[in-house]
Residue frames as a rotation matrix with the C-alpha (Angstrom) as fourth column:
MET 1
-0.734 0.550 -0.398 8.83
0.645 0.382 -0.662 -5.86
-0.212 -0.743 -0.635 12.52
TRP 2
-0.546 0.535 -0.645 7.02
-0.190 -0.829 -0.526 -2.59
-0.816 -0.165 0.554 11.77
LYS 3
-0.630 0.272 -0.727 6.10
-0.774 -0.140 0.618 -3.62
0.066 0.952 0.299 8.23
GLN 4
-0.893 0.298 -0.338 4.36
0.273 0.954 0.120 -6.73
0.358 0.015 -0.934 9.56
LEU 5
-0.555 0.716 -0.423 1.66
0.454 -0.165 -0.876 -4.71
-0.697 -0.678 -0.233 11.28
ALA 6
-0.179 0.578 0.796 -1.34
0.974 -0.009 0.226 -3.75
0.138 0.816 -0.561 9.18
SER 7
0.555 0.424 0.716 -2.15
0.312 -0.904 0.293 -0.48
0.771 0.061 -0.634 10.89
LEU 8
-0.270 -0.799 -0.538 0.49
0.875 0.029 -0.484 1.36
0.402 -0.601 0.691 12.83
HIS 9
-0.543 0.054 -0.838 -0.65
0.454 -0.820 -0.348 4.92
-0.706 -0.570 0.421 13.09
LEU 10
0.152 0.562 0.813 -2.82
0.974 -0.224 -0.028 7.43
0.166 0.797 -0.581 11.36
ALA 11
-0.921 -0.331 -0.203 -2.55
0.348 -0.936 -0.053 11.10
-0.173 -0.120 0.978 10.66
LEU 12
0.058 0.994 -0.096 -5.72
0.904 -0.093 -0.418 13.06
-0.424 -0.062 -0.903 11.12
ALA 13
-0.873 -0.257 0.413 -6.35
0.438 -0.786 0.437 15.88
0.213 0.563 0.799 8.70
THR 14
0.034 0.881 -0.471 -8.81
0.874 -0.255 -0.413 18.49
-0.484 -0.398 -0.779 9.92
ARG 15
-0.626 -0.158 0.764 -9.87
0.607 -0.714 0.350 21.36
0.490 0.682 0.542 7.75
ALA 16
-0.486 0.420 -0.767 -11.10
0.598 -0.481 -0.642 24.28
-0.638 -0.770 -0.018 9.82
SER 17
-0.684 0.183 -0.706 -11.85
-0.492 -0.831 0.261 26.29
-0.539 0.526 0.658 6.71
LEU 18
0.201 0.829 0.522 -14.92
0.148 0.501 -0.852 25.66
-0.968 0.248 -0.022 4.60
LEU 19
0.024 -0.268 -0.963 -13.00
-0.855 -0.504 0.119 26.49
-0.517 0.821 -0.241 1.42
ILE 20
-0.461 -0.145 -0.875 -12.78
-0.641 0.736 0.216 22.77
0.613 0.661 -0.432 0.68
THR 21
0.584 0.727 0.360 -15.04
-0.797 0.429 0.426 19.98
0.156 -0.536 0.830 1.88
ARG 22
-0.001 -0.529 0.848 -13.81
-0.576 0.694 0.432 16.73
-0.817 -0.488 -0.306 3.33
ASP 23
0.572 0.299 0.764 -15.05
0.335 0.765 -0.551 14.89
-0.748 0.571 0.337 0.25
ALA 24
0.960 -0.277 -0.033 -13.22
-0.169 -0.483 -0.859 17.30
0.222 0.830 -0.511 -2.09
PHE 25
0.241 -0.902 0.359 -10.06
-0.949 -0.142 0.281 16.83
-0.202 -0.408 -0.890 0.00
ILE 26
0.097 -0.138 0.986 -10.34
-0.154 0.976 0.152 13.03
-0.983 -0.166 0.073 -0.25
GLN 27
0.866 0.274 0.418 -10.94
0.357 0.247 -0.901 13.31
-0.351 0.929 0.116 -4.02
ALA 28
0.754 -0.646 -0.116 -7.87
-0.624 -0.650 -0.433 15.55
0.204 0.399 -0.894 -4.47
LEU 29
-0.056 -0.782 0.621 -5.70
-0.806 0.403 0.435 13.03
-0.590 -0.476 -0.652 -2.63
LYS 30
0.386 0.271 0.882 -7.18
0.182 0.915 -0.361 10.20
-0.904 0.299 0.304 -4.70
GLN 31
1.000 -0.014 0.024 -6.26
0.019 -0.261 -0.965 12.05
0.020 0.965 -0.261 -7.90
ALA 32
0.322 -0.941 0.107 -2.71
-0.916 -0.338 -0.217 12.32
0.241 -0.028 -0.970 -6.53
GLN 33
0.279 -0.101 -0.955 -2.82
-0.129 0.981 -0.142 8.53
0.951 0.163 0.261 -5.95
ILE 34
-0.853 -0.442 0.277 -2.83
-0.308 -0.003 -0.952 8.92
0.422 -0.897 -0.134 -2.17
GLY 35
-0.222 0.790 -0.571 -5.26
0.446 0.603 0.662 6.72
0.867 -0.108 -0.486 -0.30
THR 36
-0.957 0.050 0.286 -7.33
-0.271 -0.506 -0.819 8.27
0.104 -0.861 0.498 2.45
SER 37
-0.366 0.888 -0.278 -10.74
0.566 0.449 0.691 7.81
0.739 0.095 -0.667 3.98
VAL 38
0.382 0.591 0.710 -13.24
-0.356 -0.615 0.703 9.21
0.853 -0.522 -0.024 6.44
HIS 39
-0.642 -0.707 0.298 -11.76
-0.519 0.115 -0.847 9.11
0.564 -0.698 -0.441 9.94
PHE 40
-0.910 0.415 -0.003 -14.94
0.281 0.610 -0.741 8.10
-0.306 -0.675 -0.671 11.77
ILE 41
-0.453 0.865 0.217 -18.67
0.013 -0.237 0.971 8.03
0.892 0.443 0.096 11.30
PRO 42
-0.717 0.209 0.665 -20.62
-0.692 -0.327 -0.644 9.25
0.083 -0.922 0.379 14.33
LEU 43
-0.921 0.344 0.184 -22.87
0.259 0.893 -0.369 6.62
-0.291 -0.292 -0.911 15.88
HIS 44
-0.167 0.942 -0.292 -26.00
0.001 -0.296 -0.955 8.67
-0.986 -0.160 0.049 15.29
LEU 45
0.000 0.126 -0.992 -25.37
-0.947 -0.318 -0.041 8.40
-0.321 0.940 0.119 11.52
HIS 46
-0.961 -0.274 -0.036 -25.03
-0.274 0.928 0.252 4.60
-0.036 0.252 -0.967 11.50
PRO 47
-0.428 0.862 -0.271 -28.29
-0.420 0.076 0.904 3.09
0.800 0.501 0.330 10.23
PHE 48
-0.266 0.353 -0.897 -28.87
0.660 0.745 0.098 0.87
0.703 -0.566 -0.431 13.29
TYR 49
-0.633 -0.036 -0.774 -28.64
0.706 -0.438 -0.557 3.69
-0.319 -0.898 0.302 15.83
ARG 50
-0.947 0.281 -0.156 -30.29
-0.320 -0.871 0.372 6.27
-0.032 0.402 0.915 13.56
ASP 51
-0.403 0.834 -0.376 -33.27
-0.341 0.245 0.908 4.03
0.849 0.494 0.186 12.83
THR 52
-0.264 0.272 -0.925 -33.61
0.714 0.700 0.002 2.28
0.649 -0.660 -0.379 16.20
TYR 53
-0.339 0.029 -0.940 -33.41
0.853 -0.413 -0.320 5.45
-0.397 -0.910 0.116 18.28
HIS 54
0.553 0.624 0.553 -34.79
0.819 -0.530 -0.220 7.88
0.156 0.574 -0.804 15.66
LEU 55
0.034 -0.674 -0.738 -31.71
0.617 -0.567 0.546 10.07
-0.786 -0.474 0.396 15.89
ALA 56
0.955 0.293 -0.052 -31.63
0.169 -0.678 -0.715 13.31
-0.245 0.674 -0.697 13.92
ILE 57
0.410 -0.834 0.368 -28.61
0.743 0.072 -0.665 14.21
0.529 0.546 0.649 11.82
ASP 58
-0.081 -0.427 0.901 -28.23
-0.095 -0.896 -0.433 17.49
0.992 -0.121 0.032 13.66
GLY 59
0.852 0.516 -0.095 -28.83
0.004 0.174 0.985 15.94
0.524 -0.839 0.146 17.09
PHE 60
0.609 -0.747 -0.269 -25.11
0.597 0.208 0.774 15.74
-0.522 -0.632 0.573 17.86
PRO 61
0.997 -0.075 -0.005 -23.61
-0.059 -0.743 -0.667 18.91
0.046 0.665 -0.745 16.38
ALA 62
0.335 -0.938 0.086 -20.04
-0.785 -0.227 0.576 18.45
-0.521 -0.261 -0.813 17.69
ALA 63
-0.110 -0.338 0.935 -19.80
0.150 0.924 0.352 14.93
-0.983 0.178 -0.051 16.26
LEU 64
0.685 0.436 0.584 -21.30
0.636 0.034 -0.771 16.06
-0.356 0.899 -0.255 12.95
HIS 65
0.879 -0.408 -0.248 -18.91
-0.448 -0.884 -0.135 19.03
-0.164 0.230 -0.959 12.78
ALA 66
-0.038 -0.938 0.343 -15.88
-0.615 0.293 0.733 16.77
-0.788 -0.183 -0.588 13.28
TYR 67
0.087 0.161 0.983 -17.20
0.451 0.873 -0.183 14.16
-0.888 0.460 0.003 10.83
GLN 68
0.895 0.369 0.249 -17.60
0.387 -0.369 -0.845 16.76
-0.220 0.853 -0.474 8.09
ARG 69
0.808 -0.588 -0.035 -14.05
-0.578 -0.782 -0.233 18.04
0.110 0.209 -0.972 8.50
GLN 70
0.073 -0.833 0.548 -11.81
-0.770 0.303 0.562 15.07
-0.634 -0.463 -0.619 9.32
SER 71
0.888 0.085 -0.452 -10.18
-0.363 0.732 -0.577 12.37
0.282 0.676 0.681 7.26
ARG 72
0.627 -0.702 0.336 -7.29
0.104 0.504 0.857 9.95
-0.772 -0.503 0.389 7.62
CYS 73
0.667 -0.550 -0.503 -4.02
-0.704 -0.244 -0.667 10.34
0.244 0.799 -0.550 5.76
PRO 74
0.747 -0.423 -0.513 -1.35
0.344 0.906 -0.246 7.67
0.569 0.007 0.822 5.43
CYS 75
0.348 -0.689 0.635 1.32
-0.851 -0.517 -0.095 7.73
0.394 -0.507 -0.766 8.13
THR 76
0.996 -0.061 -0.071 3.49
0.081 0.938 0.337 4.65
0.046 -0.341 0.939 8.63
PRO 77
0.458 -0.889 -0.007 7.11
-0.218 -0.120 0.969 4.00
-0.862 -0.442 -0.249 9.61
GLY 78
0.002 -0.458 0.889 7.75
0.729 0.610 0.312 2.59
-0.685 0.647 0.335 6.14
MET 79
0.889 0.377 0.261 7.08
0.453 -0.633 -0.628 5.92
-0.072 0.676 -0.733 4.45
THR 80
-0.192 -0.956 0.221 10.02
0.975 -0.211 -0.066 7.72
0.110 0.203 0.973 2.89
VAL 81
-0.522 -0.055 -0.851 10.59
0.308 -0.942 -0.129 11.47
-0.795 -0.330 0.509 3.16
GLU 82
-0.971 0.165 -0.170 9.31
-0.219 -0.348 0.912 11.71
0.091 0.923 0.374 -0.42
ASP 83
-0.452 0.849 -0.274 6.12
0.675 0.526 0.518 9.83
0.584 0.049 -0.810 0.53
ILE 84
-0.152 0.358 -0.921 5.54
0.882 -0.371 -0.290 12.22
-0.446 -0.857 -0.260 3.43
GLU 85
-0.755 -0.177 -0.631 6.10
-0.055 -0.942 0.330 15.26
-0.653 0.284 0.702 1.21
ASP 86
-0.876 0.483 0.011 3.67
0.113 0.182 0.977 13.84
0.469 0.857 -0.214 -1.36
VAL 87
-0.139 0.853 -0.503 0.96
0.939 0.275 0.207 13.46
0.315 -0.444 -0.839 1.27
ASN 88
-0.236 -0.024 -0.971 1.70
0.667 -0.731 -0.144 16.86
-0.707 -0.681 0.189 2.79
CYS 89
-0.851 -0.201 -0.485 1.69
-0.146 -0.796 0.587 18.75
-0.504 0.570 0.648 -0.51
SER 90
-0.825 0.547 0.139 -1.35
0.400 0.392 0.828 17.03
0.399 0.740 -0.542 -2.00
GLY 91
0.025 0.886 -0.463 -3.86
0.999 -0.006 0.043 18.26
0.036 -0.463 -0.886 0.56
């Protein structure tokens, strides 16, 4: 049953340190053949809202801060212990 669902859960990776950017983190995982992506894009950065309401990039600092530091990592019931260790050690 679990394998029939497309999206079961996600693990959120947040880097508090500025030693590595979110984009560098995503690239490192990609090089380790681990798929990941940006967790969310704040509404004020979406073209419709940005352009319609003339929203500044720095107008929502908490959302921007989270956006710059968060990404999704794979986390599903079908993952083996080895898969989990691969994801954990790659970041």
